[in-house]
C-alpha positions, -999 to +999 in steps of 0.1 A: -737+641-078-725+656-112-757+643-127-778+665-104-756+695-111-758+690-148-795+683-147-803+716-131-778+739-147-768+726-181-803+716-192-815+751-187-785+765-205-789+742-235-827+750-237-820+787-236-798+783-267-828+765-284-807+733-287-827+704-302-830+673-279-812+691-250-820+662-226-803+636-250-772+658-254-771+663-216-774+625-212-745+619-236-724+645-218-730+628-185-722+594-201-689+607-215-679+622-181-687+589-164-670+566-187-639+587-194-632+602-160-652+590-131-654+553-140-616+551-145-610+566-111-635+543-095-619+512-111-584+523-099-598+529-064-614+494-062-582+478-075-562+495-048-586+488-019-599+453-027-575+435-051-541+449-048-514+446-021-525+477-003-509+491+029-536+478+052-532+443+039-494+445+042-497+457+078-522+430+087-501+403+070-469+414+088-487+415+122-500+380+116-467+367+105-450+381+136-476+364+157-473+331+140-435+332+143-439+341+180-461+310+186-437+287+168-407+300+189-425+300+222-448+270+218-435+253+250-445+283+271-477+292+253-493+258+242-500+224+257-480+195+242-511+182+224-513+216+205-477+216+193-490+203+159-506+237+153-471+251+150-461+226+123-455+252+096-423+264+080-415+300+089-396+306+056-428+295+038-453+318+055-453+341+025-469+313+004-499+310+027-530+331+019-540+358+044-572+339+052-553+307+061-529+327+082-558+343+101-574+310+107-542+294+120-537+324+143-572+321+156-567+284+163-534+291+181-551+318+202-579+294+212-553+268+222-532+293+242-564+304+261-572+268+269-536+262+281-537+293+303-569+279+320-552+246+324-521+262+340-543+282+364-563+251+374-531+231+378-518+258+402-548+252+424-542+215+425-567+204+399-555+181+371-566+179+335-585+147+325-555+135+305-534+135+336-553+105+349-546+085+317-509+088+319-487+062+336-480+070+372-447+064+391-450+035+414-422+044+438-437+066+465-405+086+470-404+096+433-441+102+433-439+127+461-409+145+445-427+148+412-462+158+424-462+190+444-496+184+459-486+150+473-453+163+486-470+192+504-495+169+520-467+145+531-448+174+545-478+186+565-484+151+579-447+147+588-447+180+608-479+171+627-467+136+637-434+150+651-452+175+674 
């Protein structure tokens, strides 16, 4: 914008004083202002916003660190056992990870938590996950009914109907 201001006002002033090559002198003035003042401010701004450890980056990093610490401390409630490996990181070494790798780790943990929440909801309705069928089952029927709420509720319902 200073270029437009200078082009309209200063060029007419320089020409009114019969200055030789007024346009070149105006171009030199604009170049000096750009290199000495504006460019230095622009470079400092870009360093603060993009390259430095600015306040937004610090806030994002501390929020992500808190989330990663929460997932590691609450993995038994938030994640399935097969996803415990996602929390295999050292809390004391979080500061050594890049922000991009922390974001990706947090994204993976959120996806795993969402999947586990769906599994818990379906298990509450009596539907098992596919891995449940691959595990070793208890052969003793008394232990089986005690460990599986669906079987124990079915047995209890049959027991009450036969006594009536």
